[in-house]
C-alpha positions in Angstrom: -6.6 -93.3 12.1 -3.6 -91.2 13.1 -2.0 -91.8 9.7 -5.2 -90.6 8.0 -5.2 -87.4 10.1 -1.6 -86.8 9.2 -2.2 -87.4 5.5 -5.1 -84.9 5.6 -2.9 -82.3 7.4 -0.2 -82.8 4.8 -2.7 -82.4 1.9 -4.1 -79.3 3.6 -0.5 -77.9 4.1 0.3 -78.5 0.5 -2.9 -76.9 -0.7 -2.2 -73.9 1.5 1.4 -73.7 0.3 0.3 -73.8 -3.4 -2.4 -71.2 -2.8 0.0 -69.0 -0.9 2.6 -69.3 -3.7 0.1 -68.5 -6.3 -1.1 -65.5 -4.3 2.5 -64.4 -3.8 3.2 -64.7 -7.5 0.1 -62.7 -8.3 1.0 -60.1 -5.7 4.6 -59.7 -7.0 3.3 -59.4 -10.6 0.8 -56.9 -9.5 3.5 -55.0 -7.7 5.7 -55.0 -10.8 2.9 -54.2 -13.3 1.3 -50.7 -13.0 -2.5 -50.8 -12.7 -4.5 -49.9 -15.7 -5.5 -46.2 -15.7 -9.1 -45.6 -14.6 -9.1 -42.2 -16.4 -7.1 -42.9 -19.7 -7.0 -39.2 -20.7 -6.2 -37.9 -17.2 -3.6 -35.2 -17.1 -2.7 -32.3 -14.7 -5.1 -29.4 -15.0 -2.7 -26.9 -13.3 1.0 -26.4 -12.8 2.6 -28.2 -9.9 3.7 -25.0 -8.3 0.1 -23.7 -8.2 -0.8 -26.4 -5.6 1.0 -24.1 -3.1 -2.1 -21.9 -3.2 -4.5 -24.7 -2.3 -6.4 -23.8 0.9 -7.2 -26.5 3.4 -8.3 -26.3 7.1 -5.3 -26.0 9.5 -3.0 -26.8 6.6 0.0 -25.0 5.3 1.4 -26.0 1.9 5.2 -25.7 2.5 6.3 -26.5 -1.0 5.1 -27.7 -4.4 7.7 -28.5 -7.0 8.7 -30.9 -9.8 11.0 -33.7 -8.7 13.8 -33.6 -11.3 14.5 -37.3 -10.8 11.2 -38.5 -12.1 9.2 -35.5 -13.2 6.5 -36.0 -10.6 4.9 -33.2 -8.6 6.0 -33.3 -5.0 4.1 -31.5 -2.3 5.0 -31.0 1.4 2.4 -29.7 3.8 2.0 -29.2 7.5 -1.2 -29.8 9.5 -1.7 -28.4 12.9 -4.4 -28.8 15.6 -4.6 -25.5 17.5 -3.8 -24.7 20.2 -1.5 -27.7 20.6 1.3 -26.4 18.4 1.8 -29.8 16.8 3.2 -30.0 13.3 2.3 -33.1 11.2 4.4 -33.2 8.0 2.6 -34.6 5.0 4.4 -35.8 1.8 2.4 -36.2 -1.4 3.7 -37.4 -4.8 1.7 -36.9 -8.0 2.7 -38.4 -11.3 3.0 -35.9 -14.1 1.8 -38.5 -16.6 0.0 -41.8 -16.6 -1.9 -41.2 -13.3 -3.8 -44.5 -12.8 -6.8 -42.8 -11.1 -6.0 -44.1 -7.6 -4.6 -42.7 -4.4 -2.3 -44.8 -2.2 -1.3 -44.1 1.5 1.9 -45.5 2.8 2.5 -46.6 6.4 5.6 -46.3 8.7 7.5 -48.6 11.1 8.3 -48.6 14.8 7.6 -45.1 16.2 8.2 -43.6 12.7 5.0 -42.6 11.0 6.5 -42.7 7.5 8.7 -40.8 5.1 8.7 -39.1 1.7 11.1 -41.7 0.4 8.4 -44.3 0.5 6.5 -42.5 -2.3 8.9 -43.2 -5.2 7.7 -46.8 -6.0 4.0 -46.0 -5.9 4.4 -42.8 -7.9 6.4 -44.8 -10.5 3.4 -47.1 -10.8 1.1 -44.2 -11.5 -0.4 -43.8 -8.0 -1.0 -40.4 -6.4 0.7 -41.3 -3.1 1.0 -40.0 0.4 3.0 -40.5 3.6 3.5 -38.6 6.8 5.9 -38.3 9.8 2.8 -38.3 12.1 4.1 -35.3 13.8 7.7 -36.1 14.7 11.0 -36.9 13.0 13.0 -40.1 13.5 12.3 -43.4 15.3 12.6 -42.4 18.9 9.7 -42.4 21.3 10.8 -39.1 22.8 7.9 -37.2 21.1 5.6 -38.6 23.8 6.9 -36.0 26.3 6.5 -32.3 26.1 9.2 -29.7 27.1 8.1 -30.1 30.7 8.4 -33.9 30.8 4.7 -34.5 30.7 2.8 -36.7 28.3 2.2 -34.8 25.1 -1.2 -36.3 24.2 -1.6 -34.4 20.9 1.7 -35.8 19.7 0.7 -39.3 20.9 -2.7 -39.1 19.1 -1.0 -37.7 16.0 1.3 -40.8 15.9 -1.4 -43.3 17.0 -4.0 -42.5 14.3 -4.7 -38.8 13.5 -1.6 -38.2 11.4 -2.5 -40.9 8.8 -6.0 -39.6 8.6 -4.9 -36.1 8.0 -2.4 -37.3 5.3 -5.3 -39.1 3.6 -7.6 -36.0 3.6 -4.8 -33.7 2.3 -3.6 -36.2 -0.2 -7.0 -36.7 -1.8 -7.6 -33.0 -1.9 -4.3 -32.2 -3.6 -4.9 -35.1 -6.0 -8.3 -33.7 -7.0 -6.8 -30.2 -7.4 -4.0 -31.4 -9.6 -5.9 -33.7 -11.9 -9.3 -32.0 -11.8 -11.0 -35.2 -10.5 -10.9 -37.2 -7.3 -9.3 -40.6 -7.2 -11.8 -43.3 -8.0 -10.2 -45.8 -5.5 -7.9 -45.3 -2.5 -5.7 -47.9 -0.9 -3.5 -48.0 2.1 -0.4 -50.3 2.4 1.7 -50.8 5.5 3.6 -53.4 7.6 4.1 -53.7 11.4 3.4 -50.1 12.6 2.1 -49.5 9.0 -0.2 -52.6 9.4 -1.5 -51.2 12.7 -2.1 -47.8 11.0 -4.1 -49.6 8.3 -6.3 -51.4 10.9 -6.7 -48.0 12.7 -8.0 -46.5 9.4 -10.5 -49.3 9.0 -11.8 -48.9 12.5 -11.7 -45.2 13.0 -12.0 -43.8 9.5 -13.8 -46.4 7.4 -14.4 -44.0 4.5 -10.8 -43.1 4.0 -9.8 -46.2 2.0 -11.5 -48.7 -0.3 -8.8 -51.3 0.3 -6.2 -51.9 3.0 -3.2 -54.2 3.0 -2.1 -54.7 6.6 1.1 -56.8 6.8 2.2 -58.2 10.2 0.2 -55.6 12.0 1.2 -54.4 15.4 -2.4 -54.9 16.6 -2.1 -55.1 20.4 0.7 -52.5 20.6 -0.2 -51.5 24.2 0.1 -55.1 25.3 2.8 -56.7 23.3 5.2 -53.8 23.3 5.8 -53.7 27.0 5.8 -57.5 26.9 8.8 -57.3 24.5 10.9 -56.3 27.6 9.9 -59.5 29.5 12.9 -61.6 28.4 15.3 -59.0 29.8 13.2 -58.8 33.0 13.5 -62.6 33.4 17.3 -62.6 32.9 17.7 -59.6 35.2 15.6 -61.1 38.0 17.6 -64.4 37.7 20.9 -62.6 37.4 21.6 -64.8 34.4 22.2 -63.0 31.2 22.7 -65.9 28.7 24.8 -66.0 25.6 23.2 -66.3 22.1 24.6 -69.9 21.8 22.4 -71.2 24.6 19.3 -69.6 23.3 20.1 -71.0 19.8 20.6 -74.4 21.4 17.2 -74.3 23.1 15.5 -73.2 19.8 17.2 -75.9 17.8 16.2 -78.6 20.4 12.6 -77.4 20.3 12.5 -77.6 16.5 14.0 -81.0 16.6 11.5 -82.2 19.1 8.4 -80.7 17.5 9.1 -80.3 13.8 7.5 -83.6 12.8 4.3 -83.1 14.8 2.5 -82.0 11.6 3.7 -85.1 9.7 6.4 -83.3 7.7 10.0 -82.7 8.8 10.9 -79.4 7.2 12.8 -77.5 9.8 9.7 -75.5 10.9 7.3 -75.9 13.8 4.1 -75.3 11.9 1.9 -75.1 15.0 4.0 -73.9 18.0 1.0 -74.2 20.3 1.3 -78.0 20.1 5.0 -78.0 21.0 5.5 -78.7 24.7 9.3 -79.2 24.6 10.8 -78.6 28.1 14.2 -76.9 28.1 15.2 -78.9 31.1 16.0 -81.7 28.7 19.1 -79.7 27.8 20.4 -79.4 31.3 24.0 -80.8 31.6 24.6 -80.6 27.9 27.6 -78.8 26.5 27.0 -75.6 24.5 30.3 -74.3 23.2 32.6 -73.9 26.2 29.9 -73.9 28.8 27.2 -76.2 30.3 23.5 -75.6 29.9 22.2 -75.2 33.5 19.0 -75.5 35.5 19.0 -71.7 35.7 19.3 -71.5 31.9 16.4 -73.8 31.4 14.2 -71.7 33.8 15.1 -68.5 31.9 14.1 -70.1 28.6 10.9 -71.6 30.1 9.8 -68.2 31.4 10.5 -66.5 28.1 8.5 -69.1 26.2 5.7 -68.9 28.8 5.5 -65.1 28.6 4.7 -62.4 31.1 2.9 -63.5 34.2 1.7 -61.6 37.3 3.0 -62.2 40.7 0.1 -64.5 41.4 0.8 -66.5 38.2 -2.0 -64.9 36.2 -1.6 -64.5 32.4 -0.5 -61.1 31.2 0.6 -61.7 27.6 2.0 -64.4 25.3 5.6 -65.4 25.3 7.9 -66.0 22.3 6.9 -69.3 20.6 9.1 -72.3 20.5 11.1 -72.1 17.2 11.4 -68.3 17.4 14.8 -66.6 17.5 14.9 -65.7 21.2 17.9 -63.5 21.0 15.9 -60.8 19.1 14.4 -59.8 22.5 16.8 -61.6 24.9 19.9 -59.8 23.4 23.0 -59.7 25.6 26.5 -58.5 25.1 29.7 -57.3 26.7 32.0 -59.0 29.3 30.6 -59.9 31.6 27.3 -60.3 29.7 24.6 -57.7 30.3 21.2 -57.2 28.8 20.7 -55.2 25.6 17.0 -54.5 25.4 15.3 -53.8 22.1 15.1 -50.0 21.7 11.4 -49.6 20.8 10.0 -51.3 24.0 12.7 -49.5 26.1 11.5 -46.2 24.7 7.9 -47.2 25.5 8.8 -47.6 29.2 11.0 -44.5 29.4 8.9 -42.0 27.6 5.3 -43.3 27.8 5.1 -45.2 31.1 7.9 -44.0 33.4 8.1 -40.6 31.7 11.7 -40.3 32.5 14.3 -40.4 29.6 17.0 -41.3 32.1 15.2 -44.2 33.6 17.5 -47.2 34.3 15.8 -50.3 33.1 18.0 -52.5 35.3 16.0 -51.2 38.3 12.9 -53.0 37.0 11.6 -55.9 39.1 9.0 -58.5 38.0 6.6 -56.7 40.4 7.3 -53.4 38.8 6.9 -54.9 35.3 3.4 -56.1 36.1 2.3 -52.7 37.3 3.7 -51.0 34.3 2.3 -53.5 31.9 -1.2 -52.9 33.4 -0.6 -49.2 33.2 0.2 -49.5 29.5 -3.1 -51.4 28.8 -5.2 -49.0 30.9 -3.6 -45.7 29.8 -3.0 -46.3 26.1 -5.2 -49.1 24.9 -8.0 -46.8 23.8 -5.5 -44.6 21.9 -3.2 -46.9 20.1 -4.8 -50.3 20.3 -6.3 -51.7 17.1 -7.9 -54.9 18.4 -11.5 -54.0 17.8 -12.9 -56.8 15.7 -16.0 -54.8 14.7 -15.3 -53.7 11.1 -19.0 -53.3 10.2 -18.7 -49.7 9.0 -15.7 -50.6 6.8 -17.4 -53.7 5.4 -20.8 -51.9 4.8 -19.1 -49.2 2.7 -17.5 -51.9 0.5 -14.1 -51.8 2.0 -11.7 -54.7 1.5 -9.0 -55.7 4.0 -6.1 -58.1 3.5 -4.1 -59.1 6.6 -1.1 -61.4 6.4 1.5 -62.4 8.9 4.6 -64.7 9.2 5.1 -67.4 11.8 
């Protein structure tokens, strides 16, 4: 019976692998091959420079000029929301020839809303394309605070969802002004933060896009981002900042113990939820020049377990067995100290503590629990994209592709 189940799982794995490979090949070919034009005779009906005169609500066209590198029309605009004084920069690229009749919005990453540089590929494929900085430059979370050190809610909203919507509205309007007809189809493509932005569009603005590709979306931003600091909190509380070699040893041991659970030994734990490897099995073993200790095992166990309240209650998921722990449990220096990932550290400093000078090494497990709950309560409704109700997007014919790695 067990062998039959394993064979079935193996066949299913192979079928999924083949299907995934075929889909990947199709996706790559589609990415390499420009879509067929929906309006074969489409051509600009006005000079690029004339787009500077287009009038849109709360929008200033900063520049409209031909890009000498590819001949496309590049437009930069600024959208504001009085009386806040915010400035959402929008970047639009319009092919001078061979417009394919479609508009494509591009997403960003981390705290960055996006950039003008992301337009080159889509424009080369014939898309009218748009991107936005969502109201701030760079990848820091400092935009969350105003000049007085208080939460700048307009800037937060611009970054969370409004900036992408404004880019879409402006981009479609400029596309219609340039070609004399609106795009027949509109698509949004993004990964991580860009994936979250895509889901936000489907949930808040279902009429913006006909199709959305949401890669590895940062869905539960308000939950997982503060949880990203948990490995550092664990090591800090234990006064045990571990070297990379010990984390790698724990990961390798977990893979060795659980790799074959799916019936195939391939160096990957296909279903980490079935892996119950206990790092205590490593206690006493040599890792480089040091010994793996009980304290090391407890640090690894807590990181795998994930954030817990002081009463043991579940807060969020931990890193799965088989994952590179050092990505969030980074340490360095001599003696070793914690090196937190910058994005969650900014989330604590600017969004939760609201103090750019906050010293993360003062954080206790008790304080972490309070701040994690604050993040959920204060920002879930603004930046969270975990609403499964996509009825409006579905009913208007929208299509959504979500994919994620293990």
